[in-house]
C-alpha positions in Angstrom: 18.7 -9.7 9.4 19.8 -6.8 7.0 22.5 -8.7 5.2 23.7 -7.4 1.7 21.5 -9.8 -0.2 18.4 -8.7 1.7 19.1 -5.0 1.2 19.3 -5.7 -2.5 16.1 -7.6 -2.5 14.3 -4.8 -0.5 15.7 -2.0 -2.8 14.5 -3.9 -5.9 11.0 -4.3 -4.3 11.0 -0.6 -3.3 11.8 0.4 -6.9 9.0 -1.8 -8.4 6.4 -0.6 -5.8 7.3 3.0 -6.1 6.9 2.8 -9.9 3.5 1.0 -9.5 2.4 3.6 -6.9 2.8 6.4 -9.5 1.5 4.3 -12.3 -1.6 2.8 -10.8 -2.3 4.8 -7.6 -2.1 1.5 -5.5 0.6 2.6 -3.0 2.6 -0.6 -4.0 1.2 -2.4 -1.0 -0.4 -5.3 -2.9 3.0 -6.0 -4.4 4.9 -5.7 -1.1 2.8 -7.9 1.1 3.5 -11.2 -0.8 7.1 -10.5 -1.2 7.8 -9.1 2.3 5.9 -12.2 3.7 8.2 -14.5 1.7 11.4 -12.6 2.8 10.5 -12.8 6.5 9.4 -16.4 6.5 12.6 -17.4 4.6 14.5 -15.8 7.6 12.8 -17.7 10.3 9.8 -15.5 11.2 6.6 -17.6 11.9 4.3 -17.6 9.0 1.3 -16.0 10.8 3.5 -13.3 12.2 5.3 -12.8 8.9 2.0 -12.0 7.2 1.0 -9.4 9.8 4.5 -7.8 9.8 4.5 -7.7 5.9 1.0 -6.0 5.9 2.1 -3.5 8.6 5.6 -2.7 6.9 3.9 -2.3 3.6 1.4 0.2 4.9 4.1 2.1 6.6 6.0 2.5 3.4 2.9 4.0 1.8 3.3 7.0 4.1 6.3 8.0 2.1 5.5 6.7 -1.3 2.1 8.4 -1.5 3.6 11.8 -0.7 6.1 11.4 -3.6 3.4 10.0 -6.0 0.7 12.7 -5.1 3.2 15.6 -5.5 3.9 14.4 -9.1 0.1 13.9 -9.9 -0.7 17.4 -8.3 1.7 19.1 -10.7 -0.3 17.7 -13.6 -3.6 18.9 -12.0 -5.0 15.4 -11.8 -5.9 15.1 -8.1 -9.5 15.7 -7.1 -8.8 17.4 -3.8 -12.6 17.8 -3.3 -13.0 13.9 -3.1 -9.9 13.7 -0.9 -11.5 16.0 1.6 -14.8 14.2 1.6 -13.4 10.6 1.8 -10.6 11.2 4.2 -12.6 11.4 7.5 -14.2 8.1 6.9 -10.9 6.6 5.8 -9.2 7.7 9.1 -11.9 6.2 11.2 -12.0 2.9 9.2 -8.2 2.6 9.2 -7.9 3.1 13.0 -10.6 0.5 13.6 -8.7 -2.0 11.5 -5.1 -1.3 12.5 -5.6 -0.8 16.1 -8.4 -3.6 16.8 -9.4 -6.1 14.2 -5.8 -6.7 12.8 -4.5 -8.2 16.0 -7.4 -10.5 16.5 -7.4 -12.1 13.1 -4.9 -14.8 12.2 -2.3 -14.2 9.5 -3.9 -16.9 7.4 -7.3 -15.2 7.4 -5.6 -11.9 6.6 -4.0 -13.4 3.7 -7.2 -14.9 2.4 -9.0 -11.6 2.8 -6.2 -10.0 0.8 -6.6 -12.5 -2.0 -10.5 -12.1 -2.2 -10.6 -8.4 -2.2 -7.8 -8.1 -4.8 -9.4 -10.6 -7.2 -12.7 -8.8 -6.9 -11.1 -5.5 -7.7 -9.3 -7.0 -10.7 -12.5 -8.3 -12.1 -14.2 -4.9 -11.7 -11.3 -3.2 -13.5 -11.3 -5.7 -16.4 -15.1 -5.2 -16.8 -14.5 -1.5 -16.7 -11.8 -1.6 -19.4 -13.8 -3.7 -21.7 -16.9 -1.6 -21.5 -17.8 1.0 -24.1 -19.1 4.4 -23.3 -22.9 4.2 -22.7 -25.8 6.4 -22.4 -28.5 6.4 -19.7 -28.2 5.6 -16.1 -24.6 4.1 -16.2 -23.2 7.1 -18.1 -25.0 9.6 -15.8 -23.9 7.8 -12.6 -22.0 10.1 -10.2 -20.6 10.1 -6.8 -22.8 9.6 -3.7 -23.6 12.5 -1.3 -21.5 13.4 1.7 -22.8 10.6 3.9 -22.2 8.0 1.1 -18.6 9.2 0.7 -17.9 9.0 4.4 -19.2 5.3 4.3 -17.1 4.6 1.2 -14.0 6.2 2.9 -14.6 4.1 6.0 -14.8 0.9 3.9 -11.7 1.9 2.0 -9.7 2.6 5.2 -11.0 -0.5 7.0 -10.2 -3.0 4.3 -6.9 -1.4 3.5 -5.9 -1.8 7.0 -6.6 -5.5 7.0 -4.6 -6.2 3.7 -1.8 -3.6 3.9 -2.6 -1.7 0.6 -3.0 1.9 0.1 -6.7 1.7 -0.9 -6.3 2.0 -4.6 -7.6 -1.5 -5.2 -11.0 -0.2 -3.8 -10.9 3.6 -4.3 -9.8 3.5 -8.1 -12.7 1.0 -9.2 -15.1 3.0 -6.9 -14.3 6.3 -8.5 -14.2 5.0 -12.1 -17.6 3.3 -11.4 -18.8 6.7 -10.4 -17.5 8.1 -13.8 -14.5 9.8 -12.4 -11.8 9.9 -15.2 -9.4 7.1 -14.8 -6.2 9.4 -14.6 -8.0 11.5 -11.9 -9.0 8.3 -10.1 -5.4 7.1 -10.0 -4.1 10.5 -8.8 -6.8 10.9 -6.1 -6.1 7.4 -4.9 -2.5 8.3 -4.4 -3.6 11.3 -2.3 -5.8 9.0 -0.2 -3.0 6.7 0.4 -1.4 9.0 2.9 -4.3 9.2 5.5 -4.9 5.5 5.1 -1.3 4.6 5.7 -0.8 7.1 8.6 -3.9 6.0 10.6 -3.3 2.3 10.0 0.5 2.7 10.7 -0.3 4.2 14.2 -2.8 1.3 14.8 0.0 -1.3 13.8 2.5 0.2 16.2 0.0 0.0 19.1 -1.5 -3.4 18.5 1.9 -5.0 17.8 3.7 -3.8 20.8 5.0 -6.7 22.9 4.1 -9.4 20.5 6.6 -12.2 20.9 8.7 -13.6 17.9 9.3 -10.4 16.1 12.8 -9.9 14.6 15.3 -7.4 15.9 14.5 -3.9 14.5 10.7 -4.2 14.8 8.5 -1.4 16.1 5.1 -2.9 16.8 4.3 -5.0 13.7 6.5 -2.8 11.5 9.9 -4.2 10.5 11.7 -0.8 10.5 14.9 -1.9 8.6 12.8 -3.1 5.6 10.6 0.1 5.8 13.8 2.3 5.4 15.1 0.5 2.4 11.8 0.0 0.6 10.7 3.6 1.2 13.9 5.1 0.1 13.9 3.4 -3.2 10.1 3.7 -3.8 10.1 7.6 -3.2 12.5 7.9 -6.1 10.6 5.8 -8.5 7.0 7.0 -7.8 7.3 10.2 -10.1 8.6 7.9 -12.9 5.4 5.9 -12.6 3.3 9.0 -12.8 4.9 10.2 -16.0 4.1 6.8 -17.6 0.6 6.7 -16.3 -0.2 10.0 -18.1 1.3 8.7 -21.3 -0.8 5.5 -21.4 -4.4 5.1 -22.8 -7.0 4.6 -20.2 -8.1 1.1 -21.3 -4.4 -0.1 -21.3 -3.9 1.3 -17.8 -7.0 -0.6 -16.5 -5.8 -3.9 -18.0 -2.4 -3.5 -16.5 -3.9 -2.9 -13.1 -6.2 -5.9 -13.5 -3.6 -8.4 -14.5 -1.3 -7.2 -11.7 -4.2 -7.8 -9.1 -4.9 -11.3 -10.3 -1.2 -12.4 -9.9 -1.1 -11.0 -6.4 -4.4 -12.5 -5.4 -3.3 -15.9 -6.5 -0.1 -15.6 -4.5 -1.7 -14.7 -1.3 -4.5 -17.3 -1.7 -1.8 -20.0 -2.1 -0.1 -18.6 1.0 -3.4 -18.8 3.0 -4.3 -22.3 1.6 -0.7 -23.8 2.4 -0.5 -22.1 5.9 
């Protein structure tokens, strides 16, 4: 299945997702899932299986992209490692529950619909945040929850990310900015959280997809390894470029770019779920 045209398509996708991983802290998964689904269905993979394989392959690439992105953010001192330590345990538990259990039970159509709904919600929250002026009182003083609340938030981030194949930035960035974490710190910290999310979910996909019929040659569980290799190679090179651009953009612009991207991807996957 890796003919020259497909290699070019995957390399272009990896370049775009790597750039977005650095720019927006989203791991690139929300861009990969619709496109990899389309690529697989055009090459004869059943639609329901193609959605699952696109989600799993997308998440697997985030293992590599997140490392490149967070390295560049860390050099700029933007990563809140204290938040990473408190959110990561819940993230791992939630990701394992999604990738190793619920993911296999749900149909590809329902997974596509869930992807669209959560992404659209995140886009709305981000646009509202970009338009809101600094305020005084409760909203301005709002901070992060305690350790138990952060474990619960991490569990939700890991679980939902596992169902839709994204690095968690579409939940973790709005969550952190809602708690008055600076936007650039939220993006950088989200990039760091992408690694435990992707690793835990990736292991779950390998286990739950073992022996599923209809997978193309080169599959390992639900992961399409040839696509993983090409996309990850290109995305790792582009993630630091996205980081440099992110630190040069004003916060409001970064939020609007994030939101518009999410709306487009939500519509794409909602259409996929509706048409089957």
